N, C-alpha and C positions, 0 to 999 in steps of 0.2 A: 574476680575479674572486674576491672573498672569499666564503667559504661560512659561513653562520650555522648553527651546530650547537647545538641545545638541550641543556643539561646535565641536564635533568630525567630523561630516560631513563637517562643514564649514572649519575646518582646513585641511581636506583631499582635499577639493576643491581648497583651496589656494595653497597647496603644488603641486598638479597636474598642476594647472594653471601656477605657477611660473616655474616649471620644463619645461613645454611646451615652455614658452617664452624663458627661458635661453638656452635650447638646440636648439631653432630655430634661435638663434643669430649666425651669420656667424663666423666661426673660422678663422679670418683674420690673415694672417701671419704678423709679425711685419715688418714695413718699414725698409729698409736697405739702407743707403746712398752708401754702396759699391755695391749695386745691381741695384738700380733704379736712373735715373736722376731726378732732381727737375724740377718743372714747371718754364720755362723761361718767357713765356707769354701766355695768353689766352684771346681771344676776340671774338666778334660777328660782323657780317656784315649783313645788311638787310634794307628793307624799311617797308612800311605799311602793306604788305601782306606776303605771305609765301615764304621763301627763304631757300633752303636746300643745304648743301655741301655734296659732295660724295668722292672726291679723290684729290690728289695733286701730283706735280712733282717739284723737285728742279731745280732752274735756277741759273746762276752765282751770281746774286745779291739778291736772295730771293726765292720765291715760286710762282708757278701758282696753284690756287685752282679752281676746276671746280665743278659746281652744277647746280641747277635750280632756277629760280626766277619768282615770279608772281608780284613782286613790280615794275619791270622794263621790258622793251622789247616790243615786238609787239603783242604777243598772250596770250593765256591762261597761259602756262608756257614756258619760254625760257631758253636755256642754258646760264649760267652765268659764266664768267671767270674773276677771280680777280688776279691781280699781287700784291703780298705783298713783302715788303722788309724784311730783316732779323729780324726786330723787330715787324712784323705783321701789319705795316702801309700800307694802300692801295695806290699803285702808280697809278694804273688805273684799270678800269673794262670794260668789253665788254659783250654784249648780242648777241645771235645768234638764229635765228628762224624766222618762218613766223607767220601766223595767227592761227595756230593750236598749239598742244603741242609738244615741242621740248626739249628732255632730253638727256644730256650727262652724263654718269656715270664714265667714266675713261679718263685719259689723260696720254700720254707717250711721251718722246722725240723722234724725228725722227733722222735718221742718218745724215741729212743735217743741223742740228741745229735748225730746226723748231719743231713744236709739233702737235700731232694728238689726237683728242678727239673721243670717240665712244659712241653711245647711240641709241635713237630711235626718229623718227619724224613722225607726220601725217600731216605736212604742205606741204610736197612734197612726191613723190614716187608713188608706184603702187596701193596703197589702204591700208586703216587702218594705223597702225604704220609700218614703215620700219626701217631696220637697217640703222644707220646714221653715217657717217665718215666725220669729219671736220678737215682740216689741217689749222693751223694758224702759223704766224711768232712770233718772240719774243716780238712784240708790240701788239699782239692780232689781227692783221689784217688777215682776212680770205683769204687763198690762194685758196682753193677749198672745195667743199662740195659734197659728193656722198651719194646716197641711194641705198640700196639693199633689195629686198623683192618681195613678191607676193601680191595677192589681199587681203590676210588675215593679221593678226597681226604678225609682226616680230620685234625683238629687238636685239641690240648688247650690250654686257657688258664688254668684254675684248678685248684688242688689243696688239699685240706684234710688235715692230719695227724690221725690218730686215736689214741685212748688205747691201743689194742692194738698199736700200731706200724704199722698199715696206713695206707692212704690212700684218699681219695675224690677222683676226678678228673672234671672236666667240660670240655666243648668241643663240637664238633659231629661227627656221623657221617654220611657221605654215603651216599645210596641209589644204586641203579643208574640211577635216572631223573635224577640230578643234584640232587635235593632233599636237604636236610640236616635232621637231627633233633638235639635236645638229647641229649647223652650224659652218663651217670653211670656210672662204672666204679669198683667197689670192689675193692681189692687187699689182700693180706696184707703183712707187713713186708718180704717179698722181692720184691714187685711182681707176684706171681702173681694172676691174676684170680679173685676169689671169686664175683662176679656182675656183670652189667651190665644197664642199662636204657636204653631210648631213647624219647624223648617227642616227639610230633609235634603241632604246632599250626598252623603256616603252611607255606609252601614252603621257606623258609630259616630255620632255628631254630639260634641260636648260644648256647651257654652260655659266659659270660665269667668268672664268679667263683662260688665255692662256700664255704659255711661249714658246719661241723658244729654243728647246733642243740643247744640244751640238753636237748631231749627225746629225744636220741639219733638224730634224723633228719638230713636235709640240706636246705639252702636254696640254690637255684641262681639266679643273676641273669644276664640276657642280653637278647636281643631276638629278635623274630620278624617276618618280612616275607612278604608275598604280593603278586603283581602286582595292581595296581588298589586296593591298600590301603596306608595309611601303615605304616611300620615302627613297632613297638610295643615298649616296654620290657616285660620279662617276668620273672616269678618262678615257680619250681616248688618246691614243698615235698613232701618224701617222708618216709616212715618210715625206720628204720634198715636196712631191707632193700631200699630203693629203690622201694617201692610208693607210687604217687602219692596224696597226701593232698589237695592242691589246686594249682591253677595259675591265675595271673591275668595279664592283659595290661593295660598302662597306657600312655596317650599323652597328650600335652599339646596341647590345642586342635587336635586332628585333624592334627597335624604329626608328621613322622618323629621318633621318640624312641628313644634307645638306652641300655640299662643296662650298666654296667661294674663297679660295686662294690656290695657288700652287707655290712652289719654288723648283728648281732643286738644289741639294746639291752637295758637292764636290765628292762624290762617284758615281755620275750620277744617283742616285735615286731621289725620290721626297718626299717632305713633303707637306701634303695635309691638309688644315685647314678649319674648319667650326664649326657647332654645332649640337648637338643631343638632342632630346626630351626624352632620356632615363631617365634622372633625377637621376642618381646614387648618385650625390652629392647634390641634391636639386631639382630644376626644370629643366631648360634647362642648358646643360653643354657645354663648349668648347670641340670640338672634333678634334683630330689630329691623323694622321696615316702616317707612313713612309712605302714606298714601294721601291723595287729595280728598276733597269732600265727596267725590264720586267713587272712591276706592281705587283710583288709578295709581299704579306704582310710581313713586318718585325716587326713592333710593332704598337699598337693602344692604345691611351690614351684619357681619358676624364678628364677635369679639371673644377672645379667649387666649389662654396661655398653653402650657405644654400638656395639660391633662383635661379634666372635666370641669366645665364652668356652666352652672345652671343659672339662668336668668328668669325672672318672673314678672316684676313690675317695672313700669316706666314712669318717670316724673319729669315734667318740664322744670328746668332749673337754670337760673342765670341766662346765659346766652346759648344754652344747649340743653342736654338731658342727662339724667343719671339713671343707671340701672343697678340693681342689687340682687344678690342671691348668695349661693355658696359654691365653693370651688375646692378641688383637690390639687390645684396647681401650685399652691404655696407651701405645701408640706408633703413629704413622701407618703405619709400614712394618715393624715388628718384632714377633715373637712374644715374650711374656714369661711366665714362670711366675708363678702367683698363688696366694694363700691366701685363702679366704673363711671367715669364722666366722659361725655362726648360733646362735640360741637353740634351746631344745628344741622349739619349734614351727616351726622352719625359717625364721624371720624373720632377714634379714641384719643382722648387727651391724657388721661391717667387712670390708674387702676391700683387699688390698695386692698389689702386683706386686714381683717380685724379678728377679735375673739381672744379668749384667755389662752395663755401659753400651755402647750402640751395637752390641749383638750379639743376634741372633735365636736364641731357645732354645725348643724344644718339650720340656717335661718335665712329668711328672705326680707328684703326691704319692704316695710309696711307703709310708713307715712313720712312726710316731711313735717318737722316740728315747727312751732311758731318762731323759734330763735334761729331758724335756718339750718338746723341739724336734721338728723334722721333717726327713726326708730326701727330696729330690726326685731323680728319675732320668729321664733322657731323652737328647736329642742336640742337637747344633748343628753346622752346617757352616761357621760363620764364625769359629770361635774354637778353635784347637787345632793339632794337628800334621798333619792331613790333610783328607780330604773331610768325611764325617760323623764326628764324634767322640762318644763317650759323655760325657754331662754329668752330674755329680753335685753337688748343692748341699746343704749342711748348715745348717739354721737352728738357732740356739742355743736354750737352754732358755727357757721362757716363765714369767712369774710366775703364770699361770693354772694352778691345780693340776688335773691330769688325774685321772680316776677310777682306782681300783685295777685295774680290769679293763676292757679294751676289745678289740674284735676288728677287725682291719683286713682288708678284702677286697682282694686284689691282682688286677690284670688287666693285659693288654697295653695299650699305648697306640698303637693304630693311628691313622693320619691319613687322612681321606678327601680326596684331591686331585683337582681337576677339570682334565683335560687338553684343553680345547677352548674356543674362543670368547673374547671379551674381555668382562670384567665391566663392564656399563654401568649407571650409576645415573641418577636424574633430575638429580642434580648434574652428571653428565657431559653430559646433554642440554643443560643450562643453559649449561655452559661451551662446548659445541659451538655453541650459538646465538650466544654472544658472539664466538667465533672467526669464524663465518660473517658476522656483522654487520660486524666489522672488515674482513673480506675484501671485503665489498660496498662499504664506505666507500672503501677504497683503489682498488677498481676504478673507482668514480666519479671519484676524483681523477685516475687515469690517463686516463680518458675526457676529462676537462676539459683535459688537456694536448694533446689532438688525436689524430691517428692514429698517433702514434709507437709506443704500446704495441701496437696491433693489428698494425702492420707487423713488430714484433719477434716477436710470438707466431705469425706465419705461417711463421717459420723452423722447420722440423721439429725440429731438434736442440734449440733453445731451448724449444720447446713441450713436448718430451718431458721435458727436465730439470725444467721448472717443474711439470709434472703429478706427476712422481715426488716432488719435494721437498714439494709441497703435500700430496699424499696421505700421504707419510711422516709429516709432522708432524701432519696432521689425524687420522691413525689412531693413531700411536704416542704422541703427547703425551697424547691422551685416555686411551689404555690405561694409560700410566704413572700419571697422576694418579688416575684412577678405580680402577685395579686396586689401588693402595696405600691409597686412602682408604675404599673400600667393597667389602666382599665381599657380593654380593647374595644368593647362595644357597649352601648346602652340600648336596651330594648324595653318595649312597653307591651304589656298584655292587653288584649282586646277581648271584650265580652262578645261571644258569637252565639249563634243559634245552635243548640245541642242537636246532634244527629243520631248518635248511638251511645248508650251508657253514659250520658251526660257530657260526651265529648263532641266537639264541633267537627265538621268535615275536614277543616284545615288541620286539626289536631290528629285525626285519624290518619291523614296523609303523612303528617310529621312522624307518627309512630312507625308506620310502615317503612318510610324512607330511612328513618334513623336505624331501624333494625337491620336493613340491608347494608347501609353504609358502615355501621359500627361492626357488624359481623365481618365484612370484608377487611376493615382496618385491623381487626383482631387476627384474622388469618395471615395478613401481611406481617404483623408484629411477631407472630409465632412461626413465620416462614413455613406455613402449611400450604399445600397445593390448592390454588384457588379454583381449579377447574374440575375438582372432584365433587360430584353432586352431594354425596352424603356429608362432606365437610361443610359445604355451603349451607345446607339445611340446618345442620346441627349448630353451627356458630351464629347463623342469622337468628335462630330461635333463642339460643341461650345467651350469647354475647350481645345480641341486638335487642330483641323484643323483651326478654325477661329483665335485662338490665334497665330498660326504660321504665319499668314499674317503680324503681327507686325515685325517679323524678316525678312520676305521676302521683306518688304519695304526697310529695310536697304540694302539688297542685290541689289535691283533694282537701288537705287540711287548711291550706291557705284560703280556699273558698269557704270553708266552714267558718272562718273568722271574717267573712264578708269582704275579703280582698279579691280583686280581679286577678286571676291567675290563668296562664295559658301555656300549653306545651307547644314550643315553636322550634322550627328548623333553625339551626345556627350555622350559617355558611362558613364563617371563620373557624368555628370549632371543627367543622368537617375537614377543612384544609389542614389544620394543626393535627388532627387525629391521624390522618394519612401520612403527614410528614414525620411525625414522631414515631409512628409505627414502622415506617421504612428505615429511618436513620437510627432510632434508638431502641427499637424492639418493644416499645410500650405505647399504648394509646393514652395520651395525656389530655385529651379533650373529647367532647362528645358532639355528635352531629345534630343533636336537638337538646333542648333544656327547658325547664319550667321557668317562666318569667312571672314575677309577682309584683304588682303595683303596690307601693306603700308598705313593703315589708318592714322597713326601719321604723315605721310609725307604730308597729305593734309593741305590746309590752314584751319584756324578756321571756315571760312564760309562754306567750303565744308563739314568739319566734322559736323558742326551744322545741315546742311541740311540732311546729311546721317542719323544722329542719331535722328533728329526730325521727320523724315518720319515714324518711327515705332509708336511713341505715337500718331501722327496725324491719321494714319490708324486705330489705336485702338479707337480713339475718334469718327471717322466717323462711324466705325462699331457699336460703342455703340449707337449713335444716330439712326442708321438704325434699330437696335434691339428694341430700345425704342418706335419706331413708331408702333410696334406690340402690345404694352400694351393695348391701348384702345379697341382692339378687344376681350379681355377677354379670358377665358378658357386656352387651351394649348398655344395659341399664346401669351397670357399675361405671362405665365410661361417662355416661350422661350425668350420673349422680356426682362423680368426682369433679367433673368440669363445672357443672352448675353450682355445686356446693362451694368449691374453692373460689370461683369468680365472685359469687355473691357475698361470701364471707369476707373475702379480701376487700370488696367494695364497702361493706359495713365497717370493718376495722379502720381502714384508711380514712373514710369520710368522717369517722368519729374522733379523729385526732383533734386536739384542742387549739389548732392554729387557724388564723384567717387564711383563706376564706372557706375552710372546711365546715361541714355541718356541725361537727362536734364543738366548734368554738361557741356557737350560740347556746348549746346545752351547758357547756362548762361555765359560761358567764352567768347563766341562770342559777344552777345549783350544781356545785362540784360533786356532791355526794351522788346525785342521780347519774351524772356523767360517768363517774367511776363505776357505779353499780352496773351500768350497761357496757361500758368499754372493756373493763378488765375481764369479765367472763368470755366475751367474744374474742378478745386477744388470746386468752388461754386456750379456747376451743380451736382457734386457728393454728396455734403452735402445736397442739396435741394432734390435730389431723395431719399437719404437715410432717410431723416427726414419725407418727405411728401408722398412718394409713398409706400404704404403698400401692 
């Protein structure tokens, strides 16, 4: 019998889909040779392990680039200093550090012709990580090394050289309670402390960049955050002795806003650069604000395209400013360095991406070069000799004449990476609806052929394989398409005071709330009575609390590698979990997730261990639940439910596609990935086929 199918719904679907795709494409301004310098050279440096670049400083015959290396040196990570000539060739390289982790994020020229680096170390000092200041000569020989800190974790990010040969350092200083304060440390030319001041505004206060102001004082840029309140970009202004003159918090549209770079401009005001999660132009946007000498707001701008655009440093340039960072707006799957130019009022003039073809690069604008060009410093793990490699790109001179004087604020370039859940967008829901519609059509077609299909599906082995393949594509195809086309939210982990079992109060609340919400979503997906108490208890415990242990494992191992990681409620994920449960019968997102700061800066091995921990915990929990099956009755029900859910979570999360956990393991060592994935897959198939 012929089936008459109306083409109108299909046409409507195609129109809406194409419109969504077209309007999701970034409206990139045309490149202009009159505005942007061309790429002069770009190259990578590194060994067999993870090597990351942070910032640079010009020297008479080239550049000094500072970062960290795991390929060379004495310990886990050591500071790595490379001397490059004007063509990017390595003249020499040096490592600095002990047996622990030693990171330098910034480098500046000293008044005596030497150089000073700032960062954090746990090889020496008072305990945990301490602020670390290292002075070297032009050949990279260490002159002295100093640490500043207490028994808790402290870190330095910005340093300003002073006319008397001393230095002003900013970062954060940890209290015994786990809270952090803005730090300002004044040293002499030998790195000895003359005085220090600590400033508190929120629970977590981080100083990221510092400039010596023309009035003899200091201006510090960073951010502050407190539970229940959005992160805010922050500026502190002091006199020459560190006494507070004013402090101001700024945020865009009540969204998390972070400050990274600061420059004092010709009218003695300040341009403050960073990024905001407001997403007015897409996802994350570049954020810039100008204030007068007293911190009063003059203008505020966000700049961005269709997706995520991270900004870090600001440079006075010509008759306006330039901002540089990296963006996912220029390519559906790759990160690209970009340069944005604005006028004096912060209005965008032009915007251009750079970087090698078909290669993902995360690099920030570091310095303006003597010829009017720019130097970008960062890293890539797709282009070079090893895992992560230092990436340096030199842009040639520009016809736009720069002013005689400008001040560049240098900062680290951390990346906030989220290690949980699948990013689901409304485009994803739309594609999912198309997928399910097609599935329904073919089911009807099979029904029209008689009972043949039903008879086949009654065979346990065939049924198990079908469900696995269907679920595999239904989950992973969406995650690949959506994960690459849309980044819904960007979150940042916050170090909080532990309350119980190493977890903060906010995390304990997130665990409880996630358990209830995920349990309810799972009941809706399975069309089970929501008002039956035993159902609620069973699914909240198994589908909610037990499943959260998968993400808590990510948190535990990320913190073992010195990353700030936090289990956080995810509002958007909650909405998507309930929508997909109701419409599609599957929960495609989670109400809470682990957020890891700087996950992409880890080596591939560390990333693999962090992301493998979740599936392994799920696998162990699955085996524990399955041990209950032989006892029969309620224990068998609990065992089958907990075993199947956790085993399915382990198998699907280990699939080797982005953004799944298995992708990180697969990229590290395919043999280890296969050794874990294949047995779990076979176990899942065996249980599905033979355990009724």
